[in-house]
Backbone as JSON, one array per atom type, in Angstrom:
{
  "sequence": "MQTIRHTSLRWAILFAALLAIMAGVATGAKASTGGASSASAGGELAFSPFRYAGASWYGPGLWGNKTACGGTLRRGTLGVAHKTLPCGSTVKFVYHGHVLVTRVIDRGPYVKGRAFDLTQAASEAIGFEGVGRVRYAVALSYARTP",
  "N": [[0.82, -1.19, 0.0], [1.94, 1.24, 0.78], [3.79, 1.66, -1.3], [2.16, 2.19, -3.5], [1.06, 4.66, -2.79], [3.38, 6.27, -2.8], [4.11, 6.04, -5.47], [1.87, 7.21, -6.72], [2.07, 9.79, -5.66], [4.51, 10.57, -6.78], [3.81, 10.59, -9.51], [1.88, 12.61, -9.47], [3.45, 14.84, -8.75], [5.21, 14.89, -10.91], [3.37, 15.37, -12.97], [2.41, 17.94, -12.21], [4.79, 19.4, -12.44], [5.24, 19.14, -15.18], [2.99, 20.54, -16.2], [3.63, 23.1, -15.26], [5.97, 23.62, -16.71], [4.96, 23.56, -19.32], [3.24, 25.77, -19.22], [5.08, 27.83, -18.95], [6.45, 27.6, -21.38], [4.4, 28.22, -23.2], [3.89, 30.88, -22.51], [6.36, 32.02, -23.16], [6.4, 31.51, -25.92], [4.3, 33.1, -26.76], [5.34, 35.62, -26.2], [7.57, 35.68, -27.92], [6.46, 35.53, -30.44], [4.91, 37.69, -30.66], [2.33, 37.73, -29.6], [-1.04, 38.72, -28.75], [-1.44, 41.35, -28.21], [0.05, 44.58, -27.61], [2.0, 46.69, -25.54], [1.3, 50.14, -25.25], [1.48, 53.55, -24.92], [0.07, 53.96, -22.33], [-2.01, 52.16, -22.61], [-3.37, 49.22, -24.17], [-2.75, 47.9, -27.35], [-5.07, 46.47, -29.44], [-4.97, 43.8, -31.63], [-5.79, 42.56, -34.91], [-6.43, 39.13, -35.96], [-3.48, 37.26, -36.83], [-2.16, 37.23, -40.14], [-0.89, 36.17, -43.34], [1.23, 37.7, -45.76], [2.54, 38.88, -48.9], [5.64, 40.59, -49.17], [8.04, 43.26, -49.58], [10.98, 45.33, -49.64], [11.99, 48.81, -49.5], [13.86, 51.81, -50.31], [16.82, 52.99, -50.56], [17.1, 54.34, -53.2], [15.08, 56.14, -53.0], [15.33, 57.84, -50.87], [14.89, 60.92, -49.24], [12.7, 61.66, -50.7], [9.22, 62.65, -50.57], [6.73, 60.99, -48.61], [3.58, 59.31, -49.17], [1.99, 59.84, -47.03], [2.8, 62.21, -45.99], [5.33, 62.5, -44.77], [8.99, 62.5, -44.84], [11.05, 60.32, -46.55], [13.72, 58.77, -45.11], [17.0, 57.39, -44.37], [16.85, 56.14, -41.82], [14.13, 55.91, -41.42], [11.37, 54.41, -40.0], [8.88, 52.39, -41.0], [6.04, 51.43, -43.07], [4.72, 50.7, -46.29], [1.48, 50.56, -47.67], [-1.28, 49.71, -49.77], [-4.01, 50.3, -49.16], [-4.56, 50.6, -46.37], [-5.25, 53.04, -43.88], [-3.27, 56.02, -43.52], [-0.94, 56.1, -40.89], [-1.96, 53.89, -39.59], [-1.43, 51.21, -37.32], [0.7, 48.45, -37.54], [1.63, 45.14, -36.87], [4.41, 43.11, -37.34], [5.72, 39.84, -37.81], [8.57, 38.01, -38.24], [10.53, 35.32, -38.74], [10.79, 34.98, -35.92], [11.34, 37.56, -35.08], [9.92, 40.61, -33.99], [8.08, 43.43, -35.01], [6.55, 46.5, -34.51], [4.97, 48.91, -36.25], [4.09, 51.85, -38.23], [1.82, 52.72, -40.94], [3.19, 54.56, -43.49], [3.28, 55.25, -46.11], [2.24, 54.75, -49.56], [1.72, 51.8, -51.54], [2.98, 48.48, -52.07], [3.08, 48.4, -55.66], [3.06, 45.99, -57.01], [2.09, 42.9, -58.21], [0.92, 40.45, -55.96], [2.16, 41.36, -53.68], [1.68, 42.89, -50.56], [2.79, 44.62, -48.74], [5.36, 47.09, -48.4], [8.25, 47.37, -46.81], [10.18, 49.83, -45.11], [13.72, 50.4, -45.43], [14.89, 50.51, -42.86], [12.91, 49.25, -41.32], [12.88, 46.68, -42.46], [15.45, 45.83, -41.81], [15.21, 45.78, -39.04], [13.69, 43.51, -38.51], [15.06, 41.55, -39.79], [14.49, 41.0, -42.46], [14.97, 40.27, -45.81], [15.07, 41.15, -49.23], [12.43, 39.78, -51.09], [9.47, 38.34, -49.86], [7.35, 36.38, -47.65], [5.49, 37.64, -44.93], [4.3, 37.57, -41.55], [1.5, 39.25, -40.31], [-0.41, 41.64, -38.36], [-3.09, 43.87, -37.91], [-3.59, 46.8, -36.01], [-6.48, 47.21, -34.08], [-7.82, 48.78, -32.12], [-7.47, 50.93, -29.24], [-7.25, 49.58, -26.06], [-7.96, 50.33, -22.88], [-5.98, 49.78, -19.98], [-6.79, 48.66, -16.71]],
  "CA": [[0.0, 0.0, 0.0], [2.85, 2.38, 0.85], [4.39, 1.83, -2.61], [1.16, 2.79, -4.38], [0.97, 6.08, -2.44], [4.59, 6.93, -3.27], [4.03, 6.08, -6.93], [0.85, 8.21, -7.06], [2.62, 11.08, -5.33], [5.52, 10.87, -7.8], [3.12, 10.95, -10.75], [1.24, 13.91, -9.28], [4.5, 15.85, -8.8], [5.66, 14.92, -12.3], [2.32, 16.02, -13.75], [2.42, 19.36, -11.85], [5.99, 19.99, -13.04], [5.0, 19.2, -16.62], [2.08, 21.65, -16.44], [4.37, 24.34, -15.03], [6.87, 23.8, -17.85], [4.15, 23.89, -20.49], [2.76, 27.14, -19.05], [6.22, 28.69, -19.24], [6.71, 27.54, -22.83], [3.33, 28.95, -23.87], [4.12, 32.3, -22.27], [7.52, 32.4, -23.96], [6.03, 31.5, -27.33], [3.49, 34.28, -27.01], [6.22, 36.78, -26.21], [8.46, 35.69, -29.07], [5.72, 35.68, -31.7], [4.17, 38.94, -30.68], [1.1, 37.66, -28.83], [-2.22, 39.34, -29.33], [-1.48, 42.78, -27.96], [1.34, 45.2, -27.34], [1.87, 47.87, -24.69], [1.46, 51.38, -25.99], [0.97, 54.83, -24.42], [-0.91, 53.87, -21.27], [-3.05, 51.21, -22.92], [-2.98, 48.06, -24.96], [-3.25, 47.88, -28.71], [-5.71, 45.21, -29.78], [-4.65, 43.5, -33.02], [-6.57, 41.55, -35.64], [-5.68, 37.87, -36.05], [-2.34, 37.28, -37.74], [-2.31, 36.72, -41.49], [0.36, 36.17, -44.12], [1.16, 38.52, -46.98], [3.79, 39.12, -49.61], [6.27, 41.86, -48.81], [9.35, 43.62, -50.11], [11.45, 46.52, -48.93], [12.41, 49.89, -50.39], [14.55, 52.86, -49.6], [17.99, 53.77, -51.0], [16.9, 55.24, -54.34], [13.96, 57.04, -52.74], [15.59, 58.68, -49.69], [14.71, 62.35, -49.5], [11.39, 61.88, -51.32], [8.07, 62.72, -49.68], [5.88, 59.8, -48.59], [2.18, 59.63, -49.44], [1.35, 60.25, -45.77], [3.28, 63.52, -45.6], [6.68, 62.52, -44.2], [10.11, 62.4, -45.77], [11.71, 59.04, -46.4], [15.15, 58.88, -44.81], [17.66, 56.11, -44.12], [16.39, 55.55, -40.56], [12.67, 55.96, -41.3], [10.76, 53.13, -39.67], [7.49, 52.42, -41.45], [5.63, 50.47, -44.08], [3.78, 51.18, -47.31], [0.35, 49.67, -47.97], [-2.13, 50.37, -50.75], [-5.33, 50.76, -48.71], [-4.67, 50.92, -44.95], [-5.12, 54.48, -43.67], [-1.99, 56.52, -43.02], [-0.85, 56.06, -39.44], [-2.41, 52.61, -39.04], [-0.37, 50.45, -36.69], [0.78, 47.08, -38.03], [2.64, 44.31, -36.2], [4.99, 42.11, -38.21], [6.54, 38.79, -37.21], [9.36, 37.36, -39.29], [11.59, 34.48, -38.17], [10.92, 35.23, -34.49], [11.53, 38.99, -34.79], [8.65, 41.33, -33.97], [8.16, 44.85, -35.27], [5.29, 47.23, -34.54], [5.26, 50.17, -36.95], [2.92, 52.52, -38.81], [1.75, 52.93, -42.39], [3.68, 55.91, -43.79], [3.37, 55.46, -47.56], [1.39, 53.9, -50.41], [2.44, 50.81, -52.33], [3.67, 48.33, -53.34], [2.21, 48.22, -56.81], [3.53, 44.77, -57.66], [1.14, 41.83, -57.93], [1.34, 39.47, -54.96], [2.77, 42.0, -52.51], [0.78, 43.76, -49.83], [3.55, 45.58, -47.95], [6.72, 47.51, -48.69], [8.87, 47.84, -45.59], [11.33, 50.7, -45.32], [14.96, 49.67, -45.16], [15.06, 50.39, -41.4], [11.95, 48.25, -40.84], [13.32, 45.36, -42.9], [16.62, 45.48, -41.01], [14.78, 45.53, -37.67], [13.19, 42.13, -38.36], [15.92, 40.64, -40.53], [13.83, 40.67, -43.72], [15.77, 40.64, -46.99], [14.5, 40.83, -50.53], [10.99, 39.62, -51.25], [9.03, 37.12, -49.19], [6.08, 36.43, -46.93], [5.58, 38.02, -43.53], [3.09, 37.46, -40.75], [1.15, 40.6, -39.87], [-1.7, 41.9, -37.73], [-3.38, 45.3, -37.92], [-4.17, 47.27, -34.75], [-7.9, 47.5, -34.2], [-8.2, 49.88, -31.25], [-6.81, 50.99, -27.95], [-8.02, 49.05, -24.94], [-7.35, 50.86, -21.66], [-5.72, 48.83, -18.89], [-7.33, 49.21, -15.45]],
  "C": [[0.87, 1.26, 0.0], [3.46, 2.68, -0.52], [3.42, 2.52, -3.57], [1.05, 4.29, -4.09], [2.19, 6.85, -2.95], [4.56, 7.07, -4.8], [3.03, 7.14, -7.37], [1.37, 9.61, -6.78], [3.67, 11.5, -6.36], [4.86, 11.3, -9.11], [2.45, 12.31, -10.63], [2.27, 15.03, -9.37], [5.01, 16.0, -10.23], [4.65, 15.66, -13.18], [2.29, 17.53, -13.48], [3.63, 20.06, -12.47], [5.82, 20.14, -14.55], [4.05, 20.35, -16.98], [2.78, 22.99, -16.27], [5.31, 24.63, -16.2], [6.09, 24.21, -19.08], [3.61, 25.32, -20.4], [3.87, 28.13, -19.36], [6.53, 28.73, -20.71], [5.65, 28.34, -23.58], [3.51, 30.44, -23.7], [5.29, 32.79, -23.1], [7.2, 32.45, -25.43], [5.2, 32.72, -27.67], [4.37, 35.52, -27.09], [7.08, 36.83, -27.47], [7.73, 35.85, -30.4], [4.87, 36.91, -31.72], [2.86, 38.9, -29.94], [-0.06, 38.32, -29.53], [-2.29, 40.83, -29.09], [-0.1, 43.28, -27.6], [1.13, 46.45, -26.51], [2.1, 49.12, -25.52], [0.77, 52.53, -25.27], [-0.17, 54.69, -23.42], [-2.05, 52.91, -21.55], [-2.49, 50.04, -23.69], [-3.55, 48.22, -26.36], [-3.86, 46.51, -28.94], [-5.48, 44.99, -31.28], [-5.61, 42.47, -33.59], [-5.8, 40.23, -35.59], [-4.54, 38.0, -37.06], [-2.71, 36.65, -39.08], [-0.95, 36.73, -42.16], [0.16, 37.02, -45.37], [2.53, 38.62, -47.61], [4.32, 40.5, -49.25], [7.59, 42.03, -49.53], [9.82, 44.81, -49.29], [11.93, 47.56, -49.94], [13.17, 50.93, -49.61], [15.63, 53.59, -50.36], [17.76, 54.74, -52.15], [15.82, 56.28, -54.1], [14.18, 57.95, -51.54], [15.53, 60.15, -50.09], [13.38, 62.67, -50.14], [10.31, 61.96, -50.24], [7.29, 61.4, -49.76], [4.44, 60.25, -48.84], [1.46, 60.14, -48.2], [1.94, 61.54, -45.22], [4.66, 63.6, -44.98], [7.74, 62.54, -45.28], [10.82, 61.09, -45.5], [13.21, 59.25, -46.22], [15.7, 57.49, -44.5], [17.1, 55.41, -42.88], [14.88, 55.55, -40.38], [12.13, 54.56, -41.08], [9.3, 53.21, -40.07], [7.25, 51.39, -42.54], [4.69, 51.16, -45.06], [2.72, 50.11, -47.53], [-0.61, 50.42, -48.88], [-3.4, 50.98, -50.15], [-5.45, 51.07, -47.22], [-4.48, 52.42, -44.75], [-3.73, 54.86, -43.15], [-2.03, 56.55, -41.49], [-1.35, 54.79, -38.81], [-1.22, 51.85, -38.46], [-0.45, 49.0, -37.16], [1.9, 46.36, -37.28], [3.1, 43.23, -37.17], [5.78, 41.11, -37.4], [7.24, 38.08, -38.36], [10.51, 36.64, -38.63], [11.85, 34.81, -36.7], [11.16, 36.68, -34.11], [10.18, 39.69, -34.91], [8.9, 42.81, -34.19], [6.75, 45.43, -35.28], [5.62, 48.59, -35.13], [3.98, 50.72, -37.56], [3.0, 52.59, -40.33], [2.15, 54.37, -42.66], [3.66, 56.24, -45.28], [2.39, 54.56, -48.28], [2.26, 52.97, -51.25], [2.37, 49.49, -51.62], [2.66, 48.12, -54.47], [2.72, 47.08, -57.68], [2.57, 43.66, -57.26], [1.73, 40.83, -56.93], [2.0, 40.06, -53.72], [1.78, 42.97, -51.88], [1.52, 44.86, -49.08], [4.91, 45.86, -48.56], [7.28, 48.04, -47.38], [10.0, 48.8, -45.93], [12.59, 49.9, -45.0], [15.18, 49.49, -43.67], [14.13, 49.33, -40.82], [12.4, 46.84, -41.23], [14.55, 44.91, -42.11], [16.23, 45.12, -39.58], [14.28, 44.1, -37.48], [14.0, 41.12, -39.17], [15.32, 40.18, -41.85], [14.69, 41.15, -44.88], [15.01, 40.28, -48.26], [13.0, 40.85, -50.56], [10.6, 38.32, -50.57], [7.68, 37.31, -48.53], [6.34, 36.77, -45.48], [4.24, 37.75, -42.86], [2.77, 38.86, -40.24], [-0.22, 40.61, -39.2], [-1.87, 43.41, -37.69], [-4.03, 45.68, -36.6], [-5.62, 47.67, -34.98], [-8.3, 48.72, -33.38], [-7.33, 49.88, -30.0], [-7.75, 50.44, -26.89], [-7.33, 49.5, -23.66], [-7.14, 49.75, -20.64], [-6.18, 49.45, -17.59], [-6.26, 49.72, -14.53]]
}
């Protein structure tokens, strides 16, 4: 009888440890992939579900030009171009474990199969090179934290 209790206790401890490890892994995965929200200016940004889209990057030949949203494109400008999202919309990108939250600052790209053009600074921030697919979510609203 004593052996059964010890065996049951061992299994219970093992099970509790496994649950604790799984909870830690889930929390870490949420942090590394961007989760569902991001801290911002006294509140939380609520994002749409993540989707995939074609993307490219732009910059060197266009530095010094005005963007469609009224700014000037410079080497360190952090932003993204999109054809239809309103200027200033916040977008969260996840690419190979790197997360970037930035705003729409320009219009484009006008190439079939691409939804976003990241500035050179934005592409460097997440390690994106050339043309490819990125995971993205668009900010829906601010949700105040209590």
